[in-house]
C-alpha positions as CSV (number, residue, x, y, z in Angstrom):
1,M,79.9,81.8,60.9
2,V,82.7,81.7,63.5
3,Q,83.6,78.5,65.2
4,S,85.3,78.3,68.6
5,K,89.1,77.1,68.7
6,T,88.1,74.1,71.0
7,K,85.3,72.8,68.6
8,T,87.6,72.7,65.7
9,E,90.3,71.1,67.5
10,A,87.8,68.4,68.6
11,A,86.6,67.6,65.0
12,D,90.4,66.3,64.2
13,P,91.7,63.4,66.3
14,S,95.2,64.3,66.0
15,V,94.5,67.7,67.4
16,A,92.5,66.3,70.2
17,A,95.1,63.9,71.2
18,Q,97.5,66.9,71.3
19,V,95.1,68.9,73.5
20,E,94.5,65.8,75.9
21,E,98.5,65.6,76.3
22,E,98.5,69.3,77.1
23,V,96.0,68.8,79.8
24,A,97.9,65.7,81.2
25,Y,101.1,67.6,81.2
26,L,99.6,70.9,82.9
27,S,97.5,68.9,85.4
28,K,100.5,66.9,86.4
29,R,102.9,70.1,86.4
30,H,100.4,72.1,88.6
31,R,99.1,69.2,90.8
32,V,95.6,69.7,89.8
33,S,93.0,67.5,88.3
34,P,92.9,67.2,84.5
35,A,89.0,68.0,85.0
36,I,90.0,71.4,86.3
37,V,92.5,72.0,83.4
38,R,89.7,70.9,81.0
39,E,87.3,73.3,82.5
40,I,89.8,76.4,82.5
41,I,90.4,75.6,78.8
42,R,86.5,75.7,78.4
43,R,86.0,78.9,80.3
44,I,88.8,81.0,78.7
45,G,88.3,79.7,75.3
46,T,91.7,78.7,74.4
47,S,94.2,75.9,75.2
48,E,97.1,78.1,75.0
49,R,99.6,76.9,77.7
50,S,100.5,80.3,78.9
51,A,97.0,81.4,79.4
52,V,96.0,78.2,81.0
53,E,98.8,78.4,83.4
54,R,98.1,82.0,84.4
55,E,94.4,81.2,85.2
56,I,95.7,78.2,87.3
57,R,98.2,80.5,89.3
58,K,95.1,83.0,89.7
59,G,93.0,80.3,91.4
60,M,96.0,78.8,93.6
61,A,96.3,82.3,94.5
62,R,92.6,82.6,95.8
63,R,93.1,79.3,97.9
């Protein structure tokens, strides 16, 4: 059975804390809500910084 990366990360408290730090960093850097960053991570399925930043830039280009 294949588990998604986010479910595996949520099981380990130290990894979950790292993900939350990453969410806080990205939201502050790009001036968006932490909820938006979490939604992007959920939608793309990874919390890799470069992928999340790419999606944030795509969204800002649409505005």
